[in-house]
N, C-alpha and C positions, 0 to 999 in steps of 0.2 A: 625302616618302614616308610611308606608314603604317608602323606598327611591324612589320608582317609582311613588309614589302618588304625583300628582301635585296640584297647587292651584285651578285649575278648579274642580278637584274631591272633594276637601275640600268644596268649595262653593256649589257644588251640594248636598253634604251630609247635609250641614247646611240648604239649601233650603228645602230638604226633611223633615228635623226635624221640621222646621217652619211650613210646610204644615200639619204635623201630630199634632203639638201642637195647631194649630189654632182652631181645633175643640175640642181637649181634654182639654186644659188648657191655656186660653189666657194670664194668668199671666206669665207662663213659656215661652210663645212665646216672651214676652217682654224681658225676661232674655237673650234669644239668641241674640237679637239685642244689648243688653248691652255687651254681650261677644264680639260681632263684634267690638264695640267701643274700648274695651280694647285691642283686637287683633290689631287694626289699630295703636294704640299708640306703641304697642310692635313691629310691623313691621317697623315703622318709626325709632325706636331705634335699629333695628336689634336684638332685644331680642327674636324674633320668626321668623323662616323661613316662607316664604309665603305659605307653604303647611302644616302649623300647626295652631292650634287654641286652646285657653284656654277652649273653649266649648267641645273639643274632650277629655279633661282630666276629664270630669265629666260624670259618668254614668247617663243617662237620664231615665233609667227604675228603678222602685222601686227594691231595692236590699235587700235580706234577707240572712244572713250567719248562718250556723250551725257549731258550734265549739264543741270541747269536747275531752275527753280522749279516748284512745283506748278502743274498745268494750263498749262504753257508749250508743250504740244504735242509733247513728246519722243517719245511712243509713236506718234503720228500721223506724225511725221517719219520714224521708223524704218520704219513700215509702207509709207510712200510710197517710201522708198529701195529696200526689198527687193521692192516690188510684191506684198505679201501682207499680209492683215490678221492678222498674228501677235500683236501686242500689243493688249491692251484699251485703249480710249480713252474719254475723258469729261472733263467740266468739273471734276470732283472727282478727288482722288487715287484711282486704281484699283489701284495695285500699289505696295507699299512694299518690294519686294525688288529687288536688282540682278539683271537678266536678261542672261545671257551667251548671245548668239545665234551659232550656227556653222552652216556649210554641211553639208547631208546630201543625197545623191542621192535619198532617198525623198521622194515627193510629200507624204506624211503627216508633219506636224510632231509632234515629241515634246517633252514637258516633263519634265525630270528634276530631282530634288531637289538641294539645295545641296551635299550630301555628295559628289556626283559631281564637283564642282569642287574641293572641299576636299582630296580624296584623289588628284587627278590632276595631276602636275607639268607637264603640257603646257599647262595653263590658268593664267591670271594670279591666280587666287584659291587656289592650292595652299597648304594649311595655314593658311587664313585664320581658322579657328576659334581658333587659338592667339593671333592678334593681337586678335580680338574679346574673348577671355577676358582678355587683358592690360588692355584699356581699359574693359571692362565685365564684371566678375566674374560668372560664372554664365551668361553669354550664349553662350559658346563652344559649348556643347552644342546650342544652338538655331540651328545654321548654316543649316538649311532655312528659317528665318524671314527670313534675310537674302539668300540667294542661290538662283538657279535657273538651269538650263541648258535652252535651247530650240534646236531644229533647224529649218532652213528649206532648201528646195531652190532658193532664189534664186541665180542665177549671180553676182550682185554680191557674194555672201558667200564665194565660192570663194577660198580662200587667205587669208582674214582673219577676225578676230573682232570682233563688234560688241556693245557693252555699253549697255543702256538702264538708267539709274539711277532710283531713286525720287526724288521731288521734294524740294527743300529747303524747310523751314518754319522761319522765323526764331524762332518761338515754341516749337518742339518739336524741336530738333535733338538727336539722340542721339549719344553718343560713339562707339558702334559704327559707325553710319552714316557719320559724318565720318571715322573711321579707315579704313574701307573705301574711301571716296571718295579720300582722300589717297593710299592705296596704288594705286588704280586710275589716278589722274592720273600718278603716278610712272612707271608701266609703259606708259602709252599712247603711241602714235605720233602720235595726233591726238585732240584734245579739243574737242568741240562744246559750247558753253555757250549754252543757249536761254533767252530771256526772253519774257514774255507781253506783247505790245503792247496787249492789252485792258485792262491795268492801268497807266495812264500816271502813276502816283504811285510811282516807284521809290525815292524817299527813305524810304518806310516800310519798305523791305526792306534797310536798311543792313547788318544782321548777315549776311544771305545774300550780298549783294554783296561784303562784305569777305572772306568765305570763298572765293567763286568768283573774285574778281578780285585782291584785295590780295596773296594768297599766290602768285599766278601771275606778277605783273608783275616780280618780282625774280628769277625763275627763268632759268637759262641757256637752257632750252628753251621760253621763252615764245612762240616763233613757232608752236608746235604748237596754240595755243589759237585757236579761231574763235568770235567772239561774234555771236550770231544773234538778231535781234528777230523772233519768229515771230508769225503771225496778224495781220500788218500790214494785211490786207484790211479789218479792222474800222475802219480810219481812212478807208476809201473814202467813207463816208457824208458826212463833213465835208470829204473830200479834203484832209486835212492830214497826210500821212505824214511830211513834213519836221519838223513840230512835235513829233510823237511821238518821232521819232528824236532830235531835239535834246534832249528831256526826258531820255531815257535816256543820252545822251552826257554831259549835265551830271551825272547821278547817278553814272555811272562815273568821270567826272573828279573828283568829290568824294572817291572812295575811291582815287584815284591812277592810274587808267588814262587816259592822254591820247593814246595812239597805238594803232594797229592797225585792221584793217578791221572794220566793223560791218555785217553783212548784214541785209537785210530780206526776209522770205519769208512765204508762207502756203501751205497745203495745196491741191493741185489738186482735192481732193474738197470744198472749201468751196463754199458757194452762190455762183453767179455774181454779179458786180457788175452792177447794173442798167444804168447808163450805159455805152454801148459805148465811147466815147472814154476814159472813166476806166478801164474794165475793161482796155482794150488797154494803157494806160500802166502800170497796176499789174502786169499779167501780164508785160509786157516786162521790168520791173525784177526781178520775182520769178524769171523764168526765167534771167535773166543771173546772178543771185546763186546760184540753185540749181545752175546749171552749174559755177560756180566751186567751190562746196562739194563737189559730187559728184566733180569732177575731182581735188580735193585728197584726197578719200576713196579714190579709185581709185589714187592714187600713194603710198599708205602703205607699200607694199612697199619702196620705195627708202628711206624714212625708217626703216623697220624694220631694214634692214641696218646703217645708221649707229648706230641705237639699241643694237643688240646689241653692236657693237664698243665703243661707249661704256660699256655695262654691264660688259663684260669688263675694260676699262681701269680703270673705277671700282672694281670688285671687287679687282683686283690691286693698285691703288694704296692703297686703304683697308686691304687685308690687310697690306701691308708698312709703311705709314705710321701705321696706327692700331691694328689688331688685335694685331700682334706687339708693338709698344711697350707697349700696355696690359697684355698678358699678361706681358711682361717686368717691368713695374712691379709687378704683382701677385705674381710669383714673388719679386722682391727684397723686397717688404714681408713676405711670408710668411717668407722666410729671416731677415730682421733680427729680426722678432718672435719667431721660434723661438729664435734665439740669445739674445735678451734673457731669454726665459722660462727657457732652460737655465741662464743665469748666475744668475738669481734662485733657481732650484732648488738649484744648487750652493752658493750663499752660505747659503741657509736650512739645507741639510743639514749644511754645515760648522759652522755656529753651533750646531746641535743636538748634533752629535757632540762639539764642543769643550766645551759645557756638560755633556754626560754624562760626558766624560773627567775633567773637574775634579771633578765630584760623586763619581764612582767612586773617584778617587784620595784624595779627602778622607775617605771612609768607610773605605777600606782602611788609611789611616794611623792611624785611631783604634782599630782592632781588632787583637788579638793572636791568632796562629794558630801551632800547633806546626809544626816543619819538615816532618814527613811529610804534613800536610794541605796545606801550601803547595806541595809537589811535585805532589800530585794536582791541585790547582787550576791549576798552571802548564800541565799537560798538557791539562786541559779548556779553559783559556784559548786555547791554541794551536789546538785543534780549533774552538773557538768563533770565533776570529778568521777562520779560513779560511771557515767557514760564513757569518760576517758579511760577509766580502768578497764572496762569491758573491751573497748576498742583496742587498748594496749595489749590485752591478753590475746585477742584475735590476731593483731598484727604480729605479735611474737610467735604465735602458732604458725601463721602463714610463712613468716621468715624462717622459722625452724624447719618446716617441711621443704622450703626451697633450699635451705642449707644441706639437708639430707640428700636431696636429688642432685645438687651440684657436686657434693662429695662423692656420690655414687658414680656420676659421669666421669669424674677425674680418676677413679680407680679402674673402671672397665677396660681402658686401653691396655693397661699393664697386665690385667688378668687374661685378656684375650691373647696377648703376646705370649704369655706363659703357656696357655693352652695349646697354641699352635707349635711353639718351640719344643715343648717337651712331650707333645702328643698325649696329654693327660686323659685318663678315662673319665667319662661323665661330662655333662654339660655344665661347666663351671659358671658361665655367664648367667644361665637360668637360675642356678642355685644362689648366686650372689644377688640377683634381682629379688628373689624371695626373702633373703636375709635383710635387704635394704628397704623393704616396704615400710609404709608409714606407721604400721602398728609395731614394728620391731623395736624392742627396747635397746637403749644404749648402755645398759648396766654391764653387759657381758659382751665380749668379742668372740665367743665360741659360736661356730656355725650351728644353725638349727638342725636338730636331728642327730647330731654327733655326740653320743654319750659313751660312758664306759661300757654300757651294754652293747651298743652298736659296734664299738671298737673291738669288743670281745668276739662278736659274730664274725667280723672280717678276719680276725686272728685265727678263728676256728677254721675258716675256709682255707687259709694258708696252711694250717696244720693238716687238714684233710688231703691236700695235694700230695704231701709226703706219703700218706697212706695209700693214695691212688697209685703213685709210682711203685711202691712196694708190691701192690697187688698186680700191676702190669708185669713187673719183673717175675713174679711167681707164675703168671700166666704163660709167659713166653720162655722162661728159663727155670732151671732147678739145680742150683749148685750142689744140693745134697745128693743128687743122682735121681734116676727115674725119669719118667716122662713129665714134661711141663703140664700145667693144669689146663692150658688153653683148649 
């Protein structure tokens, strides 16, 4: 949400989402309610501001990403799929921005700036400017240079989001582009990785291959990646598509990918292959692979449902197993450091007072005063002692508050590092600031709002995720026989 978005706007959006899901997918409707439960625990702990929700961090629409090298034919593939010349095409890089393409009933397409995505929680690049700023200082304000939103009336886009990415260049990879790509991959239900068959020397692209392949083969959701060798019709002149595919398979094997389907396609708008028999063979293989790819793209709604449940479970699990323990550790460190500073202050003040007392007693013993002057001084000393006691208490309070603030400052860098390193859910620094306020007691190191009751609520959300998966299984499958419930 933007800073001007309030809790009422958030709840209104969640209500709209529930109204939509009530008819489309009752299982996902229940996940919104579970997200609300997790949100409430986070609100009680100050881990989320009231205008934020874990549900807003999940793309609720099926999401398909198209990645690949420069001139791999990504934009042409997108245009062919939607049946519209929406994206610019060419042999050179024609667009260095991520283009989010969504359905619109209007026949006229619209191109909107990146801020339209950065400020709308319905889309996968919500608040992406903050992530860009983190990895590339100063670039966050240039969100329009990285993202754009386009609309299309293609029926194939109804109910899903398609993302066309800028090409990878092994010699000029920018941190911001790679960060957005990783973010997009994490959120996608299907990732199409396109390579250019016209360049059969894939070994020279090792850096690109490593980023597109090595990081994916160890993922639990690696099955969502489809590797596609595009523009294979260029091999028709020598009639050696098998050799081209073998070269790419060797290159992918060198970076660790030894399993998975490798599709070979080319655009229907490409010039016809002259030899009729060769053309028929290439077209038959292309059409079979394209049908498989398109069918997988059309089935992302099912994968979307499982992905959202998995996101809910991941958020609840990370919240209980990572965010809360890291916050608890930060609170304990702050408490211990504050107590150590308080002890140091007390020892230092006691030493100063003892030294002053000894010095004052020494000079008092060396001087002679008449009885009447001693009486006046005793009265003054009594009043002075009371004033000194009050001043001492105030001094101790000020020093104690200073010790608390100093201890908190010393803990924040560690907590901020943990937040970024582990991508922990919730705003840990805000929650820690609440725990370290002046009225916070030092008796316990447990974070505010985290009780056995709240822990039980989070555990219930995790358990509910298992029920949701079972309900999805029953909706799309039926091992006992008969038609699925869907």
